[in-house]
C-alpha positions in Angstrom: 4.2 -8.7 -3.1 3.2 -10.3 -6.4 6.1 -10.9 -8.7 6.1 -11.5 -12.5 9.2 -12.5 -14.4 9.5 -10.5 -17.6 11.9 -12.0 -20.2 13.0 -9.6 -23.0 16.0 -8.3 -24.8 17.5 -5.1 -23.4 16.4 -3.2 -26.5 12.8 -4.3 -26.3 10.4 -1.4 -26.8 7.8 -2.8 -24.3 10.0 -3.1 -21.2 9.1 0.5 -20.1 5.4 -0.1 -20.8 5.4 -3.2 -18.7 7.3 -1.4 -15.9 4.7 1.4 -15.8 1.8 -1.0 -15.8 3.3 -3.1 -13.1 3.8 0.0 -10.9 0.2 1.0 -11.3 -1.0 -2.6 -10.4 1.4 -2.9 -7.4 3.3 -5.8 -9.1 7.0 -6.3 -8.9 8.8 -7.1 -12.1 11.8 -9.4 -12.1 13.7 -9.1 -15.4 15.6 -11.7 -17.4 17.5 -9.9 -20.2 20.4 -10.4 -22.5 22.9 -8.3 -20.6 26.5 -9.2 -19.9 26.6 -12.2 -17.7 30.1 -11.5 -16.5 29.2 -8.3 -14.7 27.6 -8.5 -11.2 24.2 -6.8 -11.6 25.6 -3.8 -13.6 22.2 -2.0 -13.6 21.4 -2.8 -9.9 17.9 -4.2 -10.8 18.5 -7.8 -9.8 17.9 -9.0 -13.3 18.7 -12.6 -14.4 21.3 -12.5 -17.3 20.3 -14.7 -20.2 21.7 -15.4 -23.7 18.8 -16.2 -26.1 20.6 -19.2 -27.7 19.7 -22.8 -27.7 22.8 -23.8 -25.8 22.1 -21.3 -23.0 18.8 -22.8 -21.8 20.3 -24.9 -19.0 22.3 -22.0 -17.6 19.2 -19.8 -17.7 17.1 -22.4 -15.7 19.9 -22.7 -13.1 20.0 -18.9 -12.7 16.2 -18.8 -12.6 16.1 -21.4 -9.8 18.5 -19.5 -7.7 16.7 -16.2 -8.2 13.3 -17.8 -7.4 14.6 -19.1 -4.1 15.1 -15.5 -2.9 12.1 -13.9 -4.6 9.3 -16.3 -5.4 7.7 -15.7 -8.8 3.9 -15.8 -9.4 3.8 -15.3 -13.2 5.9 -15.2 -16.4 5.7 -13.0 -19.5 7.9 -12.6 -22.5 8.5 -10.0 -25.2 9.8 -11.4 -28.5 10.0 -14.9 -30.1 13.2 -16.2 -28.6 12.2 -14.9 -25.1 8.9 -16.6 -25.5 10.7 -20.0 -25.6 12.6 -19.1 -22.4 9.3 -18.0 -20.8 7.8 -21.4 -21.6 10.8 -23.1 -20.0 10.5 -20.9 -17.0 6.8 -21.7 -16.5 7.5 -25.4 -16.8 10.4 -25.2 -14.2 8.4 -23.0 -11.8 5.1 -25.0 -12.1 3.2 -22.0 -13.4 0.6 -21.9 -16.2 2.2 -21.2 -19.6 2.7 -22.4 -23.1 4.5 -25.7 -23.4 8.2 -25.3 -24.5 7.7 -27.5 -27.6 4.7 -25.3 -28.6 6.6 -22.1 -28.1 9.5 -23.4 -30.2 7.1 -24.5 -33.0 5.3 -21.1 -33.0 8.7 -19.4 -33.6 9.7 -21.7 -36.5 7.9 -21.1 -39.8 8.5 -24.6 -41.1 7.4 -26.4 -37.9 4.3 -24.2 -37.8 3.4 -25.2 -41.4 3.9 -28.8 -40.6 1.7 -28.7 -37.5 -1.0 -26.8 -39.4 -0.9 -29.4 -42.2 -1.0 -32.3 -39.8 -4.1 -30.8 -38.1 -5.8 -30.5 -41.5 -5.9 -26.7 -41.5 -6.0 -24.9 -44.8 -2.6 -23.7 -46.0 -0.4 -23.2 -49.0 1.8 -25.9 -50.6 5.2 -25.7 -49.0 8.6 -27.3 -48.9 11.9 -27.0 -47.1 15.0 -25.7 -49.0 18.6 -25.9 -47.8 20.3 -22.7 -48.7 23.5 -24.4 -49.8 21.6 -26.5 -52.4 20.8 -25.7 -56.0 17.5 -24.6 -57.3 16.7 -28.1 -58.5 16.2 -28.9 -54.8 12.9 -27.2 -55.0 10.2 -29.8 -55.4 9.3 -30.3 -59.1 6.0 -28.8 -60.0 6.1 -26.1 -57.3 4.1 -23.2 -58.8 4.8 -19.5 -58.9 4.3 -17.0 -57.3 5.9 -18.3 -54.1 7.3 -16.8 -51.0 10.7 -17.4 -49.4 10.7 -17.3 -45.6 13.6 -17.7 -43.1 12.5 -20.1 -40.4 13.3 -18.0 -37.3 13.3 -14.3 -38.2 10.4 -12.1 -37.2 8.7 -9.0 -38.5 8.7 -10.1 -42.2 12.5 -9.9 -42.2 13.9 -11.9 -45.1 10.4 -12.7 -46.5 10.5 -12.3 -50.3 8.0 -13.1 -53.1 9.3 -14.7 -56.2 7.4 -14.9 -59.5 9.7 -17.0 -61.6 12.9 -19.1 -61.3 15.1 -16.1 -61.8 13.6 -14.1 -59.0 13.5 -17.2 -56.8 17.2 -17.7 -57.3 17.9 -14.0 -56.4 15.7 -14.3 -53.3 17.4 -17.4 -52.1 20.8 -15.7 -52.5 19.7 -12.6 -50.8 18.3 -14.5 -47.8 21.5 -16.6 -47.6 23.5 -13.4 -47.4 21.2 -12.0 -44.7 21.4 -15.2 -42.6 25.2 -15.1 -42.9 25.5 -11.8 -41.1 27.5 -11.9 -37.9 24.6 -10.5 -35.8 22.3 -13.3 -37.0 24.9 -16.0 -36.8 25.6 -15.0 -33.2 22.1 -16.4 -32.3 23.4 -19.9 -33.1 20.1 -20.9 -34.4 20.4 -24.2 -36.3 17.5 -23.4 -38.6 19.4 -20.5 -40.2 20.8 -22.8 -42.9 17.4 -23.3 -44.6 14.1 -21.6 -45.6 10.6 -22.6 -46.1 9.1 -22.0 -49.6 5.4 -21.4 -49.7 2.9 -20.9 -52.5 1.8 -17.2 -52.3 -1.7 -16.7 -50.8 -3.6 -13.9 -52.3 -6.0 -11.8 -50.3 -6.2 -9.3 -47.5 -4.1 -9.6 -44.3 -5.3 -9.3 -40.7 -3.9 -9.7 -37.3 -5.5 -11.0 -34.1 -4.3 -10.2 -30.5 -5.4 -12.6 -27.8 -4.7 -14.7 -24.8 -5.0 -18.4 -24.3 -6.6 -19.6 -21.1 -6.3 -23.3 -20.4 -6.2 -24.0 -24.1 -9.1 -21.7 -25.0 -8.4 -18.6 -27.1 -9.9 -15.3 -26.0 -9.6 -12.7 -28.8 -8.7 -9.2 -27.5 -8.7 -7.4 -30.9 -8.9 -7.9 -34.6 -6.7 -5.6 -36.7 -7.2 -4.7 -40.3 -4.1 -4.0 -42.4 -5.3 -1.4 -45.0 -2.1 -1.5 -47.1 -2.0 -4.4 -49.6 0.8 -6.9 -48.8 1.5 -8.5 -52.1 5.3 -8.3 -52.3 7.9 -8.6 -53.4 8.6 -7.6 -49.7 6.1 -7.6 -46.9 6.8 -4.6 -44.8 3.9 -4.1 -42.4 2.8 -0.5 -41.9 -0.7 0.2 -40.6 -2.8 -1.7 -38.0 -6.3 -0.5 -37.2 -9.0 -1.8 -34.9 -11.9 -2.5 -34.7 -12.0 -4.4 -38.0 -14.2 -3.2 -40.8 -15.0 -6.8 -41.6 -18.5 -8.2 -40.7 -19.1 -10.0 -37.5 -19.4 -13.2 -39.4 -16.1 -12.8 -41.1 -14.4 -11.9 -37.8 -15.8 -15.0 -36.2 -14.3 -17.1 -39.1 -10.9 -15.5 -38.5 -11.2 -16.1 -34.7 -12.1 -19.8 -35.2 -9.3 -20.3 -37.7 -6.8 -18.8 -35.2 -8.3 -20.9 -32.4 -7.7 -24.0 -34.5 -4.2 -22.9 -35.2 -3.5 -22.4 -31.5 -4.7 -25.9 -30.9 -2.6 -27.3 -33.7 0.5 -25.7 -32.2 -0.3 -26.9 -28.7 -0.3 -23.4 -27.1 -2.0 -23.6 -23.7 -1.8 -20.4 -21.6 -0.5 -16.9 -22.3 -0.5 -14.2 -24.9 -0.7 -14.9 -28.7 -0.3 -12.7 -31.7 -1.6 -14.2 -35.0 -1.4 -13.2 -38.7 -3.8 -14.5 -41.3 -4.9 -14.0 -44.9 -8.5 -14.0 -46.1 -9.8 -14.6 -49.6 -12.8 -16.1 -51.3 -11.5 -19.6 -50.5 -11.3 -19.1 -46.7 -9.0 -18.0 -43.9 -5.4 -19.0 -44.0 -3.4 -18.6 -40.7 0.1 -17.5 -41.5 1.5 -17.8 -38.0 0.7 -17.6 -34.3 3.4 -16.2 -32.1 3.5 -17.2 -28.4 3.9 -13.5 -27.3 2.1 -10.2 -27.5 2.2 -7.8 -30.4 5.7 -6.3 -30.8 7.2 -2.8 -30.8 5.2 0.0 -29.5 2.1 -1.2 -31.3 0.5 -2.3 -28.0 -0.2 1.3 -27.3 -3.3 1.2 -29.5 -5.0 -1.3 -27.2 -6.7 -0.2 -24.0 -9.3 -2.2 -22.1 -12.2 -1.1 -19.8 -12.9 -3.2 -16.8 -15.0 -3.3 -13.7 -15.3 0.0 -11.8 -14.3 2.0 -14.9 -10.8 0.7 -14.7 -8.8 1.2 -17.9 -5.8 -1.0 -18.5 -3.2 -1.0 -21.3 -2.5 -4.3 -22.9 0.6 -4.7 -20.7 -1.6 -4.3 -17.6 -4.1 -6.9 -18.9 -1.3 -9.4 -19.6 0.1 -8.9 -16.1 -3.2 -9.7 -14.6 -3.5 -12.8 -16.9 0.0 -13.9 -15.9 -1.0 -13.7 -12.2 -4.0 -15.9 -12.9 -6.7 -13.2 -12.6 -9.8 -13.6 -14.8 -10.2 -11.2 -17.8 -13.8 -11.8 -18.5 -14.8 -8.3 -17.3 -12.5 -6.5 -19.6 -13.4 -5.3 -23.1 -11.4 -3.2 -25.7 -12.5 0.4 -25.6 -15.0 1.4 -28.3 -13.1 4.2 -30.1 -11.1 3.2 -33.2 -7.4 3.2 -32.8 -4.5 2.7 -35.2 -0.8 2.7 -35.5 1.6 3.2 -38.3 5.0 1.6 -38.1 6.9 4.3 -40.0 8.8 2.6 -42.9 12.4 3.2 -43.6 12.4 4.8 -47.1 16.0 3.9 -48.0 19.3 2.7 -46.6 21.7 5.2 -45.0 22.6 7.1 -41.9 19.7 8.6 -40.0 20.1 12.2 -39.1 16.8 13.6 -38.0 13.1 13.9 -38.7 11.7 17.4 -39.3 8.0 18.5 -38.9 7.2 16.0 -36.1 5.2 18.8 -34.5 3.2 19.3 -37.7 2.4 15.6 -37.8 1.3 15.6 -34.2 -1.1 18.5 -35.0 -3.2 16.4 -37.4 -6.7 15.8 -36.0 -6.9 12.4 -34.5 -3.2 11.9 -33.9 -2.3 10.9 -30.4 1.5 10.9 -30.7 4.4 10.5 -33.0 7.4 8.6 -31.5 10.6 8.5 -33.5 12.6 5.5 -32.2 15.5 5.8 -34.7 18.6 7.4 -33.2 20.8 10.1 -34.8 23.7 8.6 -36.7 22.1 5.1 -36.7 22.6 3.1 -39.8 19.2 2.2 -41.3 18.2 -0.5 -43.6 14.7 -1.2 -45.0 13.1 -4.6 -45.2 13.6 -7.3 -46.1 17.2 -7.0 -44.8 16.6 -4.5 -41.9 14.9 -5.3 -38.6 13.5 -1.9 -37.4 11.3 1.0 -38.2 11.8 4.8 -38.0 9.2 5.1 -35.3 5.5 4.9 -34.7 2.4 7.2 -35.3 -0.7 6.7 -33.2 -4.2 7.8 -33.9 -7.5 7.5 -32.1 -10.8 8.5 -33.8 -14.5 7.6 -33.9 -14.2 5.3 -36.9 -11.4 3.1 -38.2 -11.3 4.9 -41.6 -10.8 8.2 -39.9 -7.9 6.9 -37.9 -6.2 5.5 -41.0 -6.7 8.8 -42.8 -5.1 10.7 -39.8 -2.1 8.3 -39.9 -1.5 8.9 -43.6 -1.8 12.7 -43.3 0.6 12.8 -40.4 3.1 10.6 -42.2 2.9 12.8 -45.3 4.0 15.8 -43.1 7.2 14.1 -41.8 10.5 15.1 -43.5 13.1 12.3 -42.8 16.7 13.1 -43.4 18.9 10.1 -44.2 22.4 10.5 -45.6 23.7 8.0 -48.1 26.5 6.0 -46.4 30.0 6.6 -47.7 31.4 3.3 -49.1 34.5 2.0 -47.3 37.2 1.0 -49.8 
């Protein structure tokens, strides 16, 4: 039995998708999740308990070694930025191909990413580090506006705020400091939460690339357009659509830029998800995560292989983790798109009406509401979730995007204003 260790939080959307893909491929999954370590296998799945904190790495490796003695592992995958670091540690400990731990850590830290890109001579914005307990005069003299404030270790554009002048910069820094002081974030014990990186704003259109790295060489699986402009003050992502409408030449420029960024970070083997901005000056890679695309967005990717085999992204990544070649797989030819349904306002989620009407739009594959009744919701830049996901599949990318917008327009979301506690 081939076994793959899957490292993820218990709330990760993709755990079920990996489980289904593993069952179809005859692969056994061994989980490492952030469940209670004081209970003896409460879910009876033999999972390795792990706390995704810097001071928990040694305990994780000890538990991993004990588990691997009973059930040898043949591959490792991770869902999420912090799990990606633990996956790198696991690969190193088990002698399996993977991203080096230092590269995985750098990819999950926006400041270290910027430093590595700059050291490699890659195009990028002016940037500087700002301690959150310092005054505004700590910002380097001559730093131009507009600029963008970014927490170092949060993902999904959480805490990312554009500032156009000293006043809005001061407000942004205060807002991010409050966000990073929340108990749920402080519980991560991440030492980088006392600072931010300040970057010059890069104008242009934004794109995403999904890929795998094989022995240091990037293989691009898909290029996503982001039809909605992302100019701030917040940067909530909404629609991803593939294939890209950009020319083949422009896509090759993006792919080469991401390949250069992968090399600068030192990523060697495993999935990567990259974000970049493109303007008349060139391609600016924003970040390269040492993990696959997050949430349920992976459902837009299916790959055709030898013998008319069709695999979801999770199936492809399982094969890659087990050392199987992927050269015979190509993304399907139809256009596919996903909308991460934005949270319109803070409050208590009650329900979403007219989901059936949204599903009835031509080209819509599914509408999945992931928010739960009575859940407190908060939009970006403070929140960390979406209402759900809408999926479309059409002949052309523009048709898929239109279908998403029409389906979203039919949804009726009921959110109650929270009652203040005195």
